[in-house]
TITORKE-421754 format. One record per atom (N, C-alpha, C): residue in three letters; chain; x, y, z. Coordinates in Angstrom, 1 decimal, decimal comma, padded with zeros to 4 digits. Layout:
BEGIN
<torpa residuo="ALA" cadena="A" xx="X" yy="Y" zz="Z"/>
...
***
This chain:
BEGIN
<torpa residuo="MET" cadena="A" xx="119,5" yy="049,5" zz="047,7"/>
<torpa residuo="MET" cadena="A" xx="119,3" yy="048,0" zz="048,0"/>
<torpa residuo="MET" cadena="A" xx="120,9" yy="047,4" zz="048,5"/>
<torpa residuo="TYR" cadena="A" xx="121,9" yy="048,1" zz="047,9"/>
<torpa residuo="TYR" cadena="A" xx="123,4" yy="047,6" zz="048,1"/>
<torpa residuo="TYR" cadena="A" xx="123,6" yy="048,1" zz="049,4"/>
<torpa residuo="THR" cadena="A" xx="123,3" yy="049,1" zz="049,9"/>
<torpa residuo="THR" cadena="A" xx="123,5" yy="049,6" zz="051,3"/>
<torpa residuo="THR" cadena="A" xx="122,9" yy="048,7" zz="052,2"/>
<torpa residuo="GLN" cadena="A" xx="121,8" yy="048,5" zz="052,3"/>
<torpa residuo="GLN" cadena="A" xx="120,8" yy="047,6" zz="052,9"/>
<torpa residuo="GLN" cadena="A" xx="121,5" yy="046,1" zz="053,0"/>
<torpa residuo="ASP" cadena="A" xx="121,8" yy="045,7" zz="051,9"/>
<torpa residuo="ASP" cadena="A" xx="122,7" yy="044,3" zz="051,8"/>
<torpa residuo="ASP" cadena="A" xx="124,0" yy="044,3" zz="052,6"/>
<torpa residuo="LEU" cadena="A" xx="124,7" yy="045,6" zz="052,5"/>
<torpa residuo="LEU" cadena="A" xx="125,8" yy="045,5" zz="053,1"/>
<torpa residuo="LEU" cadena="A" xx="125,9" yy="045,6" zz="054,6"/>
<torpa residuo="LEU" cadena="A" xx="124,9" yy="046,4" zz="055,1"/>
<torpa residuo="LEU" cadena="A" xx="124,4" yy="046,6" zz="056,4"/>
<torpa residuo="LEU" cadena="A" xx="124,0" yy="045,2" zz="057,3"/>
<torpa residuo="ILE" cadena="A" xx="123,1" yy="044,5" zz="056,4"/>
<torpa residuo="ILE" cadena="A" xx="122,7" yy="043,2" zz="057,0"/>
<torpa residuo="ILE" cadena="A" xx="123,7" yy="042,2" zz="057,2"/>
<torpa residuo="ASN" cadena="A" xx="124,7" yy="042,3" zz="055,9"/>
<torpa residuo="ASN" cadena="A" xx="125,7" yy="041,4" zz="055,9"/>
<torpa residuo="ASN" cadena="A" xx="126,7" yy="041,5" zz="057,0"/>
<torpa residuo="SER" cadena="A" xx="126,9" yy="042,9" zz="057,2"/>
<torpa residuo="SER" cadena="A" xx="128,0" yy="043,4" zz="058,3"/>
<torpa residuo="SER" cadena="A" xx="127,6" yy="042,7" zz="059,7"/>
<torpa residuo="ILE" cadena="A" xx="126,3" yy="042,9" zz="059,9"/>
<torpa residuo="ILE" cadena="A" xx="125,6" yy="042,6" zz="061,2"/>
<torpa residuo="ILE" cadena="A" xx="125,6" yy="041,1" zz="061,4"/>
<torpa residuo="LEU" cadena="A" xx="125,5" yy="040,5" zz="060,3"/>
<torpa residuo="LEU" cadena="A" xx="125,4" yy="038,8" zz="060,5"/>
<torpa residuo="LEU" cadena="A" xx="126,7" yy="038,2" zz="060,5"/>
<torpa residuo="CYS" cadena="A" xx="127,7" yy="039,1" zz="060,1"/>
<torpa residuo="CYS" cadena="A" xx="129,1" yy="038,5" zz="060,3"/>
<torpa residuo="CYS" cadena="A" xx="129,7" yy="038,7" zz="061,7"/>
<torpa residuo="LEU" cadena="A" xx="128,9" yy="039,6" zz="062,6"/>
<torpa residuo="LEU" cadena="A" xx="129,6" yy="039,8" zz="063,9"/>
<torpa residuo="LEU" cadena="A" xx="129,6" yy="038,6" zz="064,8"/>
<torpa residuo="ILE" cadena="A" xx="128,6" yy="037,9" zz="064,5"/>
<torpa residuo="ILE" cadena="A" xx="128,3" yy="036,6" zz="065,3"/>
<torpa residuo="ILE" cadena="A" xx="129,4" yy="035,6" zz="064,9"/>
<torpa residuo="PRO" cadena="A" xx="129,7" yy="035,2" zz="063,8"/>
<torpa residuo="PRO" cadena="A" xx="130,7" yy="034,3" zz="063,5"/>
<torpa residuo="PRO" cadena="A" xx="132,2" yy="034,9" zz="063,7"/>
<torpa residuo="ALA" cadena="A" xx="132,3" yy="036,2" zz="063,6"/>
<torpa residuo="ALA" cadena="A" xx="133,6" yy="036,8" zz="064,0"/>
<torpa residuo="ALA" cadena="A" xx="133,9" yy="036,8" zz="065,6"/>
<torpa residuo="TYR" cadena="A" xx="132,7" yy="037,0" zz="066,3"/>
<torpa residuo="TYR" cadena="A" xx="132,9" yy="036,8" zz="067,8"/>
<torpa residuo="TYR" cadena="A" xx="133,1" yy="035,3" zz="068,2"/>
<torpa residuo="LEU" cadena="A" xx="132,6" yy="034,4" zz="067,4"/>
<torpa residuo="LEU" cadena="A" xx="133,2" yy="032,7" zz="067,9"/>
<torpa residuo="LEU" cadena="A" xx="134,3" yy="032,6" zz="067,2"/>
<torpa residuo="LEU" cadena="A" xx="134,9" yy="033,2" zz="066,3"/>
<torpa residuo="LEU" cadena="A" xx="136,3" yy="033,1" zz="065,8"/>
<torpa residuo="LEU" cadena="A" xx="137,2" yy="033,6" zz="066,9"/>
<torpa residuo="LEU" cadena="A" xx="136,9" yy="034,7" zz="067,4"/>
<torpa residuo="LEU" cadena="A" xx="137,8" yy="035,2" zz="068,3"/>
<torpa residuo="LEU" cadena="A" xx="137,9" yy="034,6" zz="069,6"/>
<torpa residuo="LYS" cadena="A" xx="136,6" yy="033,6" zz="070,0"/>
<torpa residuo="LYS" cadena="A" xx="136,5" yy="033,0" zz="071,3"/>
<torpa residuo="LYS" cadena="A" xx="137,4" yy="031,6" zz="071,0"/>
<torpa residuo="LEU" cadena="A" xx="137,6" yy="031,4" zz="069,9"/>
<torpa residuo="LEU" cadena="A" xx="138,6" yy="030,3" zz="069,5"/>
<torpa residuo="LEU" cadena="A" xx="139,9" yy="030,4" zz="070,0"/>
<torpa residuo="LYS" cadena="A" xx="140,5" yy="031,6" zz="070,0"/>
<torpa residuo="LYS" cadena="A" xx="141,7" yy="031,9" zz="070,5"/>
<torpa residuo="LYS" cadena="A" xx="142,8" yy="031,1" zz="070,0"/>
<torpa residuo="GLY" cadena="A" xx="142,9" yy="031,0" zz="068,8"/>
<torpa residuo="GLY" cadena="A" xx="144,0" yy="030,2" zz="068,0"/>
<torpa residuo="GLY" cadena="A" xx="145,1" yy="030,8" zz="067,9"/>
<torpa residuo="LYS" cadena="A" xx="146,1" yy="030,2" zz="067,4"/>
<torpa residuo="LYS" cadena="A" xx="147,4" yy="030,8" zz="067,3"/>
<torpa residuo="LYS" cadena="A" xx="147,4" yy="031,6" zz="066,4"/>
<torpa residuo="SER" cadena="A" xx="146,8" yy="031,1" zz="065,0"/>
<torpa residuo="SER" cadena="A" xx="146,9" yy="032,1" zz="063,9"/>
<torpa residuo="SER" cadena="A" xx="145,5" yy="032,4" zz="063,3"/>
<torpa residuo="LEU" cadena="A" xx="145,1" yy="033,7" zz="063,7"/>
<torpa residuo="LEU" cadena="A" xx="143,7" yy="033,9" zz="063,3"/>
<torpa residuo="LEU" cadena="A" xx="143,4" yy="034,1" zz="062,0"/>
<torpa residuo="PHE" cadena="A" xx="144,7" yy="034,7" zz="061,4"/>
<torpa residuo="PHE" cadena="A" xx="144,7" yy="034,9" zz="059,8"/>
<torpa residuo="PHE" cadena="A" xx="144,5" yy="033,5" zz="059,2"/>
<torpa residuo="LEU" cadena="A" xx="145,0" yy="032,4" zz="059,6"/>
<torpa residuo="LEU" cadena="A" xx="144,7" yy="031,0" zz="059,2"/>
<torpa residuo="LEU" cadena="A" xx="143,4" yy="030,6" zz="059,3"/>
<torpa residuo="ILE" cadena="A" xx="142,8" yy="031,0" zz="060,5"/>
<torpa residuo="ILE" cadena="A" xx="141,4" yy="030,5" zz="060,6"/>
<torpa residuo="ILE" cadena="A" xx="140,5" yy="031,3" zz="059,7"/>
<torpa residuo="LEU" cadena="A" xx="140,5" yy="032,5" zz="059,4"/>
<torpa residuo="LEU" cadena="A" xx="139,8" yy="033,3" zz="058,7"/>
<torpa residuo="LEU" cadena="A" xx="140,0" yy="032,9" zz="057,2"/>
<torpa residuo="TRP" cadena="A" xx="141,1" yy="032,4" zz="056,9"/>
<torpa residuo="TRP" cadena="A" xx="141,3" yy="032,0" zz="055,6"/>
<torpa residuo="TRP" cadena="A" xx="140,5" yy="030,7" zz="055,4"/>
<torpa residuo="PHE" cadena="A" xx="140,5" yy="029,9" zz="056,3"/>
<torpa residuo="PHE" cadena="A" xx="139,7" yy="028,5" zz="056,1"/>
<torpa residuo="PHE" cadena="A" xx="138,3" yy="028,9" zz="056,2"/>
<torpa residuo="ALA" cadena="A" xx="137,9" yy="029,9" zz="056,8"/>
<torpa residuo="ALA" cadena="A" xx="136,4" yy="030,2" zz="057,1"/>
<torpa residuo="ALA" cadena="A" xx="136,0" yy="030,9" zz="055,8"/>
<torpa residuo="VAL" cadena="A" xx="136,8" yy="031,5" zz="055,1"/>
<torpa residuo="VAL" cadena="A" xx="136,3" yy="032,5" zz="054,0"/>
<torpa residuo="VAL" cadena="A" xx="136,8" yy="031,8" zz="052,5"/>
<torpa residuo="ILE" cadena="A" xx="137,7" yy="031,5" zz="052,4"/>
<torpa residuo="ILE" cadena="A" xx="138,1" yy="031,0" zz="051,0"/>
<torpa residuo="ILE" cadena="A" xx="137,6" yy="029,7" zz="050,4"/>
<torpa residuo="PRO" cadena="A" xx="137,4" yy="028,7" zz="051,4"/>
<torpa residuo="PRO" cadena="A" xx="136,6" yy="027,7" zz="050,8"/>
<torpa residuo="PRO" cadena="A" xx="135,2" yy="027,8" zz="050,3"/>
<torpa residuo="SER" cadena="A" xx="134,4" yy="028,6" zz="051,1"/>
<torpa residuo="SER" cadena="A" xx="133,2" yy="028,9" zz="050,7"/>
<torpa residuo="SER" cadena="A" xx="133,1" yy="029,9" zz="049,4"/>
<torpa residuo="PHE" cadena="A" xx="134,2" yy="030,9" zz="049,2"/>
<torpa residuo="PHE" cadena="A" xx="134,1" yy="031,5" zz="048,1"/>
<torpa residuo="PHE" cadena="A" xx="134,6" yy="030,8" zz="046,8"/>
<torpa residuo="ILE" cadena="A" xx="135,2" yy="029,8" zz="047,0"/>
<torpa residuo="ILE" cadena="A" xx="135,5" yy="028,8" zz="045,9"/>
<torpa residuo="ILE" cadena="A" xx="134,3" yy="028,1" zz="045,5"/>
<torpa residuo="LEU" cadena="A" xx="133,7" yy="027,6" zz="046,5"/>
<torpa residuo="LEU" cadena="A" xx="132,5" yy="026,6" zz="046,0"/>
<torpa residuo="LEU" cadena="A" xx="131,5" yy="027,5" zz="045,6"/>
<torpa residuo="ASN" cadena="A" xx="131,1" yy="028,7" zz="046,0"/>
<torpa residuo="ASN" cadena="A" xx="130,2" yy="029,7" zz="045,4"/>
<torpa residuo="ASN" cadena="A" xx="130,2" yy="030,1" zz="044,0"/>
<torpa residuo="ASN" cadena="A" xx="131,6" yy="030,2" zz="043,8"/>
<torpa residuo="ASN" cadena="A" xx="131,9" yy="030,8" zz="042,4"/>
<torpa residuo="ASN" cadena="A" xx="132,7" yy="030,0" zz="041,4"/>
<torpa residuo="TYR" cadena="A" xx="132,8" yy="028,7" zz="041,8"/>
<torpa residuo="TYR" cadena="A" xx="133,6" yy="027,9" zz="040,8"/>
<torpa residuo="TYR" cadena="A" xx="132,9" yy="027,6" zz="039,4"/>
<torpa residuo="HIS" cadena="A" xx="131,6" yy="027,9" zz="039,4"/>
<torpa residuo="HIS" cadena="A" xx="130,8" yy="027,8" zz="038,0"/>
<torpa residuo="HIS" cadena="A" xx="131,2" yy="028,8" zz="037,2"/>
<torpa residuo="LEU" cadena="A" xx="131,7" yy="029,9" zz="037,8"/>
<torpa residuo="LEU" cadena="A" xx="132,3" yy="031,1" zz="036,7"/>
<torpa residuo="LEU" cadena="A" xx="133,4" yy="030,6" zz="035,9"/>
<torpa residuo="LEU" cadena="A" xx="134,3" yy="029,8" zz="036,6"/>
<torpa residuo="LEU" cadena="A" xx="135,6" yy="029,6" zz="035,8"/>
<torpa residuo="LEU" cadena="A" xx="135,0" yy="028,6" zz="034,9"/>
<torpa residuo="THR" cadena="A" xx="134,1" yy="027,6" zz="035,0"/>
<torpa residuo="THR" cadena="A" xx="133,7" yy="026,7" zz="034,1"/>
<torpa residuo="THR" cadena="A" xx="132,8" yy="026,9" zz="033,0"/>
<torpa residuo="SER" cadena="A" xx="132,1" yy="028,2" zz="033,2"/>
<torpa residuo="SER" cadena="A" xx="131,1" yy="028,7" zz="032,2"/>
<torpa residuo="SER" cadena="A" xx="131,9" yy="029,4" zz="031,1"/>
<torpa residuo="GLU" cadena="A" xx="130,9" yy="029,9" zz="030,1"/>
<torpa residuo="GLU" cadena="A" xx="131,5" yy="030,6" zz="029,0"/>
<torpa residuo="GLU" cadena="A" xx="131,2" yy="032,0" zz="029,2"/>
<torpa residuo="HIS" cadena="A" xx="131,3" yy="032,6" zz="030,2"/>
<torpa residuo="HIS" cadena="A" xx="131,4" yy="034,1" zz="030,3"/>
<torpa residuo="HIS" cadena="A" xx="132,8" yy="034,7" zz="030,0"/>
<torpa residuo="PRO" cadena="A" xx="132,6" yy="035,8" zz="029,4"/>
<torpa residuo="PRO" cadena="A" xx="133,9" yy="036,3" zz="029,0"/>
<torpa residuo="PRO" cadena="A" xx="134,5" yy="037,0" zz="030,1"/>
<torpa residuo="VAL" cadena="A" xx="135,7" yy="037,0" zz="030,2"/>
<torpa residuo="VAL" cadena="A" xx="136,6" yy="037,8" zz="031,3"/>
<torpa residuo="VAL" cadena="A" xx="135,9" yy="039,0" zz="031,7"/>
<torpa residuo="SER" cadena="A" xx="135,6" yy="039,7" zz="030,9"/>
<torpa residuo="SER" cadena="A" xx="135,3" yy="041,3" zz="030,9"/>
<torpa residuo="SER" cadena="A" xx="134,0" yy="041,2" zz="032,1"/>
<torpa residuo="SER" cadena="A" xx="133,1" yy="040,1" zz="032,1"/>
<torpa residuo="SER" cadena="A" xx="131,8" yy="040,1" zz="032,8"/>
<torpa residuo="SER" cadena="A" xx="132,1" yy="040,0" zz="034,3"/>
<torpa residuo="PHE" cadena="A" xx="133,3" yy="039,6" zz="034,5"/>
<torpa residuo="PHE" cadena="A" xx="133,7" yy="039,4" zz="036,2"/>
<torpa residuo="PHE" cadena="A" xx="133,4" yy="040,7" zz="036,9"/>
<torpa residuo="SER" cadena="A" xx="133,4" yy="041,8" zz="036,2"/>
<torpa residuo="SER" cadena="A" xx="133,1" yy="043,1" zz="036,9"/>
<torpa residuo="SER" cadena="A" xx="131,8" yy="043,3" zz="037,4"/>
<torpa residuo="VAL" cadena="A" xx="130,8" yy="042,6" zz="037,1"/>
<torpa residuo="VAL" cadena="A" xx="129,5" yy="042,3" zz="037,6"/>
<torpa residuo="VAL" cadena="A" xx="129,5" yy="041,7" zz="038,8"/>
<torpa residuo="PHE" cadena="A" xx="130,4" yy="040,8" zz="039,3"/>
<torpa residuo="PHE" cadena="A" xx="130,6" yy="040,0" zz="040,6"/>
<torpa residuo="PHE" cadena="A" xx="131,2" yy="040,9" zz="041,4"/>
<torpa residuo="LEU" cadena="A" xx="132,2" yy="041,8" zz="041,1"/>
<torpa residuo="LEU" cadena="A" xx="132,9" yy="042,5" zz="042,2"/>
<torpa residuo="LEU" cadena="A" xx="132,3" yy="042,9" zz="043,5"/>
<torpa residuo="ASP" cadena="A" xx="131,1" yy="043,5" zz="043,6"/>
<torpa residuo="ASP" cadena="A" xx="130,4" yy="043,7" zz="044,7"/>
<torpa residuo="ASP" cadena="A" xx="130,2" yy="042,6" zz="045,6"/>
<torpa residuo="GLY" cadena="A" xx="129,7" yy="041,6" zz="045,0"/>
<torpa residuo="GLY" cadena="A" xx="129,5" yy="040,4" zz="045,8"/>
<torpa residuo="GLY" cadena="A" xx="130,7" yy="039,6" zz="046,3"/>
<torpa residuo="TRP" cadena="A" xx="131,7" yy="039,9" zz="045,4"/>
<torpa residuo="TRP" cadena="A" xx="133,2" yy="039,2" zz="045,9"/>
<torpa residuo="TRP" cadena="A" xx="133,6" yy="040,2" zz="047,2"/>
<torpa residuo="PHE" cadena="A" xx="133,5" yy="041,3" zz="047,0"/>
<torpa residuo="PHE" cadena="A" xx="134,0" yy="042,3" zz="048,2"/>
<torpa residuo="PHE" cadena="A" xx="133,1" yy="041,7" zz="049,3"/>
<torpa residuo="VAL" cadena="A" xx="131,9" yy="041,7" zz="049,5"/>
<torpa residuo="VAL" cadena="A" xx="131,1" yy="041,3" zz="050,8"/>
<torpa residuo="VAL" cadena="A" xx="131,5" yy="040,0" zz="051,1"/>
<torpa residuo="GLU" cadena="A" xx="131,5" yy="038,9" zz="050,3"/>
<torpa residuo="GLU" cadena="A" xx="132,0" yy="037,8" zz="050,6"/>
<torpa residuo="GLU" cadena="A" xx="133,3" yy="037,4" zz="051,3"/>
<torpa residuo="LEU" cadena="A" xx="134,3" yy="038,2" zz="050,7"/>
<torpa residuo="LEU" cadena="A" xx="135,8" yy="038,0" zz="051,2"/>
<torpa residuo="LEU" cadena="A" xx="136,2" yy="038,9" zz="052,2"/>
<torpa residuo="LEU" cadena="A" xx="135,6" yy="040,0" zz="052,2"/>
<torpa residuo="LEU" cadena="A" xx="136,2" yy="041,0" zz="053,5"/>
<torpa residuo="LEU" cadena="A" xx="135,2" yy="041,4" zz="054,7"/>
<torpa residuo="LEU" cadena="A" xx="133,9" yy="041,0" zz="054,4"/>
<torpa residuo="LEU" cadena="A" xx="133,1" yy="041,2" zz="055,9"/>
<torpa residuo="LEU" cadena="A" xx="133,7" yy="040,5" zz="057,0"/>
<torpa residuo="LEU" cadena="A" xx="133,8" yy="039,2" zz="056,8"/>
<torpa residuo="LEU" cadena="A" xx="134,1" yy="038,5" zz="058,0"/>
<torpa residuo="LEU" cadena="A" xx="135,4" yy="038,8" zz="058,7"/>
<torpa residuo="PRO" cadena="A" xx="136,5" yy="039,2" zz="057,7"/>
<torpa residuo="PRO" cadena="A" xx="137,7" yy="039,6" zz="058,5"/>
<torpa residuo="PRO" cadena="A" xx="137,6" yy="041,1" zz="059,0"/>
<torpa residuo="LEU" cadena="A" xx="136,8" yy="041,8" zz="058,3"/>
<torpa residuo="LEU" cadena="A" xx="136,7" yy="043,3" zz="058,9"/>
<torpa residuo="LEU" cadena="A" xx="136,0" yy="043,0" zz="060,2"/>
<torpa residuo="ALA" cadena="A" xx="134,9" yy="042,3" zz="060,3"/>
<torpa residuo="ALA" cadena="A" xx="134,2" yy="042,2" zz="061,4"/>
<torpa residuo="ALA" cadena="A" xx="135,0" yy="041,6" zz="062,6"/>
<torpa residuo="THR" cadena="A" xx="135,8" yy="040,6" zz="062,3"/>
<torpa residuo="THR" cadena="A" xx="136,7" yy="040,1" zz="063,3"/>
<torpa residuo="THR" cadena="A" xx="137,6" yy="041,1" zz="063,7"/>
<torpa residuo="LEU" cadena="A" xx="138,1" yy="041,9" zz="062,8"/>
<torpa residuo="LEU" cadena="A" xx="139,1" yy="043,0" zz="063,2"/>
<torpa residuo="LEU" cadena="A" xx="138,4" yy="044,1" zz="064,0"/>
<torpa residuo="VAL" cadena="A" xx="137,3" yy="044,7" zz="063,7"/>
<torpa residuo="VAL" cadena="A" xx="136,5" yy="045,6" zz="064,6"/>
<torpa residuo="VAL" cadena="A" xx="136,3" yy="044,9" zz="066,0"/>
<torpa residuo="LEU" cadena="A" xx="136,1" yy="043,6" zz="065,9"/>
<torpa residuo="LEU" cadena="A" xx="135,6" yy="043,2" zz="067,4"/>
<torpa residuo="LEU" cadena="A" xx="136,9" yy="042,9" zz="068,3"/>
<torpa residuo="SER" cadena="A" xx="137,9" yy="042,6" zz="067,6"/>
<torpa residuo="SER" cadena="A" xx="139,2" yy="042,5" zz="068,3"/>
<torpa residuo="SER" cadena="A" xx="139,7" yy="043,8" zz="068,7"/>
<torpa residuo="LYS" cadena="A" xx="139,5" yy="044,7" zz="068,0"/>
<torpa residuo="LYS" cadena="A" xx="140,0" yy="046,0" zz="068,5"/>
<torpa residuo="LYS" cadena="A" xx="139,0" yy="046,4" zz="069,5"/>
<torpa residuo="LEU" cadena="A" xx="137,8" yy="046,3" zz="069,7"/>
<torpa residuo="LEU" cadena="A" xx="136,8" yy="046,7" zz="070,6"/>
<torpa residuo="LEU" cadena="A" xx="136,8" yy="045,7" zz="071,9"/>
<torpa residuo="LYS" cadena="A" xx="137,7" yy="044,7" zz="072,0"/>
<torpa residuo="LYS" cadena="A" xx="137,9" yy="043,7" zz="073,0"/>
<torpa residuo="LYS" cadena="A" xx="136,7" yy="043,1" zz="073,4"/>
<torpa residuo="PHE" cadena="A" xx="135,9" yy="042,5" zz="072,3"/>
<torpa residuo="PHE" cadena="A" xx="134,8" yy="041,9" zz="072,6"/>
<torpa residuo="PHE" cadena="A" xx="135,1" yy="040,3" zz="072,8"/>
<torpa residuo="ASN" cadena="A" xx="136,3" yy="039,7" zz="072,9"/>
<torpa residuo="ASN" cadena="A" xx="136,7" yy="038,6" zz="072,8"/>
<torpa residuo="ASN" cadena="A" xx="137,1" yy="038,0" zz="074,0"/>
<torpa residuo="ALA" cadena="A" xx="136,8" yy="038,5" zz="075,2"/>
<torpa residuo="ALA" cadena="A" xx="136,9" yy="038,2" zz="076,6"/>
<torpa residuo="ALA" cadena="A" xx="136,1" yy="036,9" zz="076,8"/>
***
C-alpha cells in the first residue's frame, strides 16, 4: 500500500513541479518553500494542540516524508531533465 501511495503521489507531483518550473522565478527554493510549508503546517497543526505524546509522532513520519519531499524532488528531477522549456 505504501509503495502504491508513494508512486501515485510522485506522479501527481510532476504536474505542479512542471508549473513551478514554468514560473521561472529567481528563487526556486523560496517558491518551493511557500508551496510546501504552509500546507504542511495547516495539515498538521492539530498534532501540536492535541494530547498525543511526543513518542507517537513516529507514526506520522512516512506521511511527513511524502508531504515535505515529493514536490521538491519532482521539481529537481524535472529541472535536471530539462522539461522546463
